[in-house]
Backbone bond lengths (Angstrom), bond angles and torsions (degrees), N, CA, C in turn:
res aa  C-N    CA-C-N  psi(-1)  N-CA   C-N-CA  omega(-1)  CA-C   N-CA-C  phi
1 M - - - 1.449 - - 1.522 107.55 -
2 K 1.312 115.40 130.96 1.460 121.03 177.78 1.519 107.98 -141.75
3 L 1.341 115.85 126.25 1.460 120.26 -177.46 1.510 110.36 -152.55
4 S 1.314 115.11 167.17 1.462 120.60 171.50 1.526 108.13 -139.12
5 C 1.334 114.72 141.65 1.464 120.97 178.75 1.520 108.00 -152.95
6 L 1.302 115.96 168.85 1.458 120.34 178.50 1.523 109.89 -71.21
7 Q 1.322 116.53 134.56 1.455 121.48 -179.42 1.530 111.04 -59.38
8 E 1.321 116.75 -38.64 1.467 121.14 -179.95 1.529 110.97 -61.64
9 N 1.346 117.08 -43.34 1.464 120.72 179.52 1.524 111.32 -66.85
10 L 1.334 117.05 -40.92 1.464 120.70 178.81 1.520 110.26 -63.82
11 N 1.323 117.22 -44.94 1.460 121.45 179.65 1.525 111.38 -61.33
12 R 1.328 116.56 -43.31 1.464 121.01 179.63 1.532 110.36 -63.37
13 G 1.328 116.78 -44.35 1.460 121.01 179.05 1.517 112.63 -63.72
14 L 1.334 116.93 -42.01 1.466 120.33 178.75 1.523 111.32 -64.73
15 N 1.323 117.32 -36.82 1.464 120.54 177.22 1.524 111.33 -65.09
16 V 1.321 116.96 -37.49 1.468 120.94 -179.90 1.524 110.49 -67.37
17 V 1.332 117.69 -54.57 1.471 119.62 -175.98 1.520 112.11 -73.52
18 G 1.320 117.42 -22.12 1.460 120.87 178.87 1.516 113.30 -61.98
19 R 1.326 117.34 -19.73 1.469 120.88 178.39 1.522 112.33 -66.88
20 A 1.341 116.82 -22.29 1.460 120.62 -177.77 1.524 112.68 -94.01
21 V 1.317 118.22 -4.03 1.464 120.89 -177.35 1.523 109.48 -70.64
22 A 1.330 115.43 134.34 1.462 121.13 179.37 1.528 109.74 -69.07
23 T 1.325 117.02 140.41 1.462 120.54 178.44 1.522 111.24 -93.81
24 R 1.307 117.38 -44.00 1.465 121.87 176.51 1.516 107.75 -125.34
25 T 1.320 116.60 117.78 1.452 119.58 -176.05 1.518 110.97 -153.10
26 T 1.324 115.51 157.56 1.461 120.59 174.71 1.522 111.11 -91.85
27 L 1.341 117.29 -6.84 1.463 122.40 176.90 1.528 108.92 -107.33
28 P 1.317 118.26 101.26 1.466 120.81 -176.17 1.531 114.51 -58.27
29 I 1.322 118.42 -27.97 1.466 120.40 -178.38 1.527 111.64 -64.14
30 T 1.331 118.11 -25.22 1.465 119.99 179.58 1.530 112.37 -74.98
31 N 1.332 116.88 -3.84 1.467 120.84 172.61 1.524 111.38 -87.21
32 N 1.337 116.77 -0.40 1.458 121.83 -175.22 1.520 112.16 -108.77
33 I 1.331 114.91 165.43 1.465 123.13 173.31 1.521 107.32 -114.44
34 L 1.327 116.43 132.24 1.460 122.30 179.31 1.522 109.73 -88.00
35 L 1.325 116.62 126.15 1.461 123.00 175.39 1.524 107.44 -111.08
36 T 1.327 117.10 122.71 1.460 122.51 -178.94 1.521 108.90 -133.92
37 T 1.321 116.99 139.11 1.464 120.47 176.49 1.517 109.37 -100.48
38 E 1.325 115.76 133.09 1.461 122.27 178.59 1.524 109.05 -151.59
39 Q 1.315 117.13 126.49 1.468 123.31 170.73 1.532 113.63 49.20
40 S 1.303 117.44 54.60 1.470 123.33 178.56 1.524 113.34 62.02
41 R 1.324 116.06 25.49 1.462 120.57 176.74 1.522 109.28 -135.84
42 L 1.316 115.72 155.98 1.452 122.39 174.80 1.518 107.74 -107.59
43 K 1.315 116.24 124.91 1.463 121.97 179.40 1.524 108.22 -100.22
44 L 1.323 116.45 126.56 1.458 123.29 175.89 1.519 107.16 -110.90
45 A 1.328 117.40 130.39 1.461 120.18 -178.21 1.522 110.36 -142.34
46 A 1.330 115.53 143.80 1.459 121.90 176.98 1.521 108.69 -149.56
47 T 1.330 115.39 154.73 1.462 120.71 178.86 1.523 110.18 -149.23
48 N 1.322 115.21 154.68 1.459 120.81 170.84 1.528 109.69 -118.20
49 L 1.318 116.74 17.45 1.461 127.56 -179.36 1.524 113.42 75.06
50 E 1.319 118.49 -7.88 1.460 121.51 172.74 1.521 110.39 -106.25
51 M 1.322 115.73 -32.65 1.461 120.81 175.75 1.526 108.32 -143.21
52 A 1.320 115.05 156.94 1.464 121.12 177.35 1.522 108.23 -133.24
53 I 1.320 115.88 144.80 1.458 121.39 176.85 1.523 107.81 -126.79
54 T 1.333 115.45 132.60 1.458 122.27 177.10 1.520 108.52 -124.56
55 C 1.318 116.09 138.15 1.462 122.00 -179.71 1.524 108.13 -136.19
56 W 1.323 116.88 138.74 1.462 122.51 177.78 1.516 108.74 -111.69
57 I 1.337 116.81 136.35 1.460 120.50 173.43 1.528 108.80 -130.90
58 G 1.307 115.86 149.31 1.456 120.54 178.69 1.523 110.67 -70.27
59 A 1.327 116.45 141.76 1.461 120.58 -179.78 1.519 109.84 -155.42
60 K 1.312 115.84 157.35 1.462 121.59 173.41 1.527 106.21 -94.92
61 I 1.328 116.73 111.14 1.460 122.16 -175.23 1.525 109.56 -95.10
62 E 1.339 116.48 122.31 1.459 121.04 175.53 1.527 111.09 -98.86
63 E 1.341 117.05 -36.43 1.462 122.52 176.56 1.524 108.34 -138.97
64 E 1.333 116.86 129.50 1.466 121.79 178.14 1.532 109.58 -69.56
65 G 1.333 116.09 155.49 1.453 119.91 177.26 1.512 111.36 169.73
66 A 1.334 114.43 -177.30 1.462 121.43 178.52 1.521 108.54 -152.00
67 I 1.329 115.88 148.78 1.456 121.80 179.27 1.526 108.31 -158.51
68 T 1.329 116.27 154.07 1.463 119.74 170.81 1.518 107.94 -108.48
69 V 1.328 115.23 144.74 1.463 121.26 178.41 1.528 108.46 -130.63
70 P 1.334 117.51 146.36 1.469 119.55 177.78 1.525 110.93 -60.14
71 A 1.319 115.84 140.85 1.466 120.72 -176.80 1.500 112.64 -74.02
């Protein structure tokens, strides 16, 4: 995955979806944020298994892909 986007937009999106990240959990993946590229946009998603938040931000996509990163 290779992309570029405005730092301000990425920071704002991470702050929004970060509210859904689990703080204490037995599933370590719920401590992460999913980054996925789709149709010239970056999708940010997080869940704590009770609620999920998804946010889309505009980005220049050079290579499609997906990854999770610690929140």
